[in-house]
N, C-alpha and C positions, 0 to 999 in steps of 0.2 A: 523707420521703415524706408523712407525715401533716401536716407544716407546710404543704406545697403544697396538699393537699386542703382544709385549714381555710381557707387564704388564698382559694382559689377559691370555696369555699362562702360565705365572708363577703362577698366582692365580688359574688357572684351575688345574695345577699339585699339588698345595698345597692342594686343596680340595680333589683330588684323593688320595693323601697320607694320609690325615686326615680320609677319608672314609675307607681306607685299615686298618689303625691303629684301628679304631672303630670296624671293623669287627673282627680283631684279638682279641680284648678285649672281644667281645661277644662270640667268639669261646672258649676262656679260661673259661668263665663263664659256657657255655654249657658243656664243658669237665668236669669241676669240679662238676657240679650238676649231670651230667650223671653218673659219677663214685662215687657219694656220698662222695666226699672229704669234710671234715668239713670246714665251712666258712660261711661268710655273703656275699650275692651277690645282687646287686641292679643295674638295668638297666632302663634308661629313654630314651625318644626320643632325637634326635639330638646327639646321640653318647655318652651321659654321662653314665659312668659305675663306679661301686665301687665294688671291690673284696677284701675282707679281709679274708685271708686264701686261700684255694683252691690250684690249681697248673696250670702251663702252660701245654698246650697239648703236649703229647709225640708223636712226628711225626715219630717215627721209629717203625715198618718198613713201615708205610704209614701215610699220613696226616689225622688227625682226621677230619671227614667230618661233624660232628654234628653242628646244629645251633638252635637258639631260634627263634621261629616264632611269637613273640609278641614284641610290641614296648616298653612296660614298664612292670615292675614287680620286685619282690624280691624273694629271696630264703634264707633260713637258714638251713644249714645242720649241724646236731649235731653228736657227736660221737655215735657210736652204730647204724649207718645207719638210723637215724631219720631225716626226711626232712619236712620242712614247706615251702611251696612255693605258689605263685599265678599262676605259670606256670603249665598248665595241658596238654600241647601238647607233641608232639614227638620231639626227637632230630634228626630225620631222615631228611636229606636234600631233599629227594624225597617224602615229606609228601603227602599222599593222603587224600582226605576229608573223614571224618567219617560220613556216612549218616544213621547209626543206624541199618542197616540190610544187610545181605549178600544174594546176588542172586546167585543161583547155576544153 
């Protein structure tokens, strides 16, 4: 019985570690695209990411909070601040829905 419990706990921590690693990779893509750092960025469901170029987030003086709010997409940032991407959302972690009008 204890073997089964240990096995379940170890697999649960491996999943949590994998999830954290995937979130950090997505954060690096968000950072690079947000700052228009040249590179090729691809992200797919289940944590698959590909980042050629770009940069890791600079967490000084604070941790970069941006995130990508879509499960799949790609981005190509070219020198000269030209960007081609499927992502049209905000990098703001507190994203509010855009309902198309402002009520005063």
